[in-house]
N, C-alpha and C positions, 0 to 999 in steps of 0.2 A: 470562692475568691479569699485569693493571700495577697500581700504583698508585692511582693517578688512580680507577679503578674502585672503589675498597677506601672513598676514603674523598669527603668534601665537607667544604664551610669552616663549616662548625655545628660539626666535630669535628678544628677545626685551630686551635694555637696557635702566636700568632709570635711569642712572646718566655716561655716557663716561668717565672712567680717564682720557682719554687720552688728552695734551694740543696741537700736531698736529693733519697737516689732514690725514698725511702718519701714524700715530699710530691708528686714527680712524679709518679707513678701516682696518686695521690690526687687531683694537678690534674688530669690525661686523663680518672680515668675519671669524674669530677662531665661532667665533657664530656660523653659517651656518657648519662651517667645525664638530665641533662640534657636532649638532644638524644633521648630515648625509648630508644633502641638496649640499654639495660639493664636489666634486669627490678629487681635483685635487689644495690645497691650492696658492701652488707656481706659478703654470699657473694662476689661479684666478686671484691671484692679479701681477701679469702681467700684463695680459688687462687690470683691470684697472686704472693700473699705465697711461698704455701710453694711454686710453681712457684720462686721467684726464694730461700729459703732453701736451696734442694740444690745448687742453679746459676747464678750469675749471667746476668742476661740483658743483661749489655755485651759487647759483641763491637771491633770494629775500627774505625779513622777516625772516632769519631763515633760512633755507632751504637752505639743503645740497643734490642733491641727485649723489654719486658716481655713476657710472653706466659700466656694459661693456655684451658686446657677449662674449662669451668662450665655451673652450671646456667643464671648469669647473666641469661642468653642466647639467645637463640631462634636466634642466626643469623648469623654471621660479623660483627665490627665490628671498626674500628681506629682508635682517633683517633690522630692527634704533635703533638706539642710541641715547638719547638725552645728549646735553649736557647741565648744566644747567647756566653756565658762559659763555659758547659761547667759538668757538675758529675760527682762520684765519682759512678757505674756499678760500681764493682770491673770494669770493663773488663780484656777481653784483653790487651792489649799497650797494659794499665794508663794509660793518656789519659783526660782529660774525655769523659764526653757530651754532645755539644749535637743531635744527631734523635734525640728520644726518639717508637718508635711502641709503642702499648698495642696488641695482638689478644688477642680472646678469640671464641671460638665454643664453642657446647654440643661436652657432651662423646661425643656418643655421633657425630663426623664427623670427620674425620683429613682429606680430601681437599684443600680451600678450605683449611686451617691452614696447611697444608702449602705448599701453594702463594703461600702471603698471605708468609708468614717468605721464602720463596726470592724476588718481586718487589723487597718491600723488600730484603734485599741482597741486586740484583743493584742497583737503583737509586745505593742509595750508596756500590758497586764505586769509580764511576766521580767523579775530584776534582775535575771541573765542577758535576758535581752536587753537589757539597756545598759548593763555593764559589757558583754560585747561590743556593743554598739558606740559607748563611750571611748573606746579604745583602738576601733578601727581606727589608721589611719590613710585609708584613701577611702574612693567609690566605688573599689572592686571588693575592700574589706568587708564594706559596707551590703556592698549584694551581696554576697556572700552566707550574712546574719540575717537575711534575710529568708534566702533561699535554708537557712538552718534553721528556720523557725515553723 
């Protein structure tokens, strides 16, 4: 599984406006709902925040992957947002998050959910990829970086 297989231009935000973790999650959730991928926004938000409450999904190297299993979706869905200046995501390394992937999957599945998280983690381990993403000026350019990796 590759990240490019999980995402399309409708669910990529090339410049997140949010200044806080919850706002960023809501901003990404809005694009998923607007694209018809989330049936119940309130339920999805509740499930994401419940997951965040017991362990932050801020990783290392500027990566954050808020995720949840929820009845608000019928299949695995992913949105991506780039935050150029970075935001506090309570990351493991204490650094700001620039690359925020929101991952939702149905409660009764686990394989695709775990595969998506692994693909995202693999992609963002590469410093060159992270630099290219930070320099990408549009959703299309972000998708090109995902395709090339």
